[in-house]
C-alpha positions in Angstrom: -5.8 -1.2 -5.9 -7.9 1.1 -8.0 -10.6 -0.3 -10.3 -12.0 0.8 -13.6 -15.6 0.2 -14.6 -16.1 -0.8 -18.2 -19.4 0.2 -19.9 -21.6 -2.5 -21.5 -20.8 -1.6 -25.1 -17.0 -2.0 -24.5 -17.2 -5.3 -22.6 -17.0 -7.2 -25.9 -13.4 -6.1 -26.0 -12.7 -7.0 -22.3 -13.9 -10.6 -22.4 -17.0 -9.5 -20.6 -15.2 -7.9 -17.7 -17.2 -5.0 -16.1 -14.8 -4.1 -13.3 -11.0 -4.4 -13.7 -8.2 -3.8 -11.2 -5.7 -1.3 -12.6 -2.4 0.0 -11.4 -2.0 3.1 -9.2 -0.2 6.0 -10.8 -1.9 8.0 -13.5 -4.9 7.9 -15.9 -2.4 7.3 -18.7 -1.1 4.2 -16.9 -4.7 2.9 -16.5 -5.2 3.3 -20.3 -1.9 1.6 -21.0 -2.7 -1.3 -18.7 -6.1 -1.8 -20.4 -4.7 -1.6 -23.9 -1.9 -4.0 -23.1 -4.2 -6.5 -21.7 -6.8 -6.1 -24.5 -5.1 -4.6 -27.6 -8.4 -4.4 -29.5 -9.4 -1.5 -27.1 -6.6 0.7 -28.5 -8.5 1.6 -31.6 -11.7 2.1 -29.7 -10.1 4.5 -27.1 -7.1 6.2 -28.6 -6.6 8.6 -31.6 -3.5 8.3 -33.8 -1.8 11.0 -31.7 -2.2 8.9 -28.6 -4.9 11.0 -27.0 -8.4 9.8 -26.1 -10.9 9.8 -29.0 -13.6 12.5 -28.6 -16.3 9.9 -27.7 -14.1 8.2 -25.0 -14.4 9.8 -21.6 -12.3 8.8 -18.6 -13.3 9.9 -15.1 -11.3 9.5 -11.9 -13.6 9.8 -8.8 -16.1 11.6 -10.9 -13.7 14.1 -12.4 -13.2 14.1 -16.2 -9.5 13.7 -16.8 -9.7 16.2 -19.7 -10.3 18.9 -17.0 -8.0 17.4 -14.4 -4.6 16.8 -15.8 -5.3 14.6 -18.8 -3.3 11.3 -18.8 -1.2 12.8 -15.9 -4.3 12.8 -13.6 -3.4 10.9 -10.5 -5.0 7.5 -9.7 -4.6 6.4 -6.1 -5.0 3.0 -4.4 -8.7 3.6 -3.5 -9.8 5.5 -6.6 -12.6 4.5 -9.0 -12.1 5.1 -12.6 -15.0 5.1 -15.1 -14.8 4.7 -18.8 -17.7 6.3 -20.6 -18.4 5.9 -24.3 -20.6 8.6 -25.8 -23.2 6.9 -28.0 -25.2 8.7 -30.7 -28.2 7.5 -32.6 -31.6 8.2 -33.8 
């Protein structure tokens, strides 16, 4: 089963979970599984049109899904998915 790594700033929305098992299939399925389990993640990850917010990046085996099929990017049994949240500050 694939896993997704949750960055520290987002763990407050995942009950402290840092690595979560997710279903095989697609990157969209991974996001659906996360937002169903933790509905508060939806507003942190998804825009009103259902796409990822600009600051939310999703990588499957190191490849940004925005350049590799979007939500249709395949996620296999042994894949690693990483959620990265761009943080700005000064």
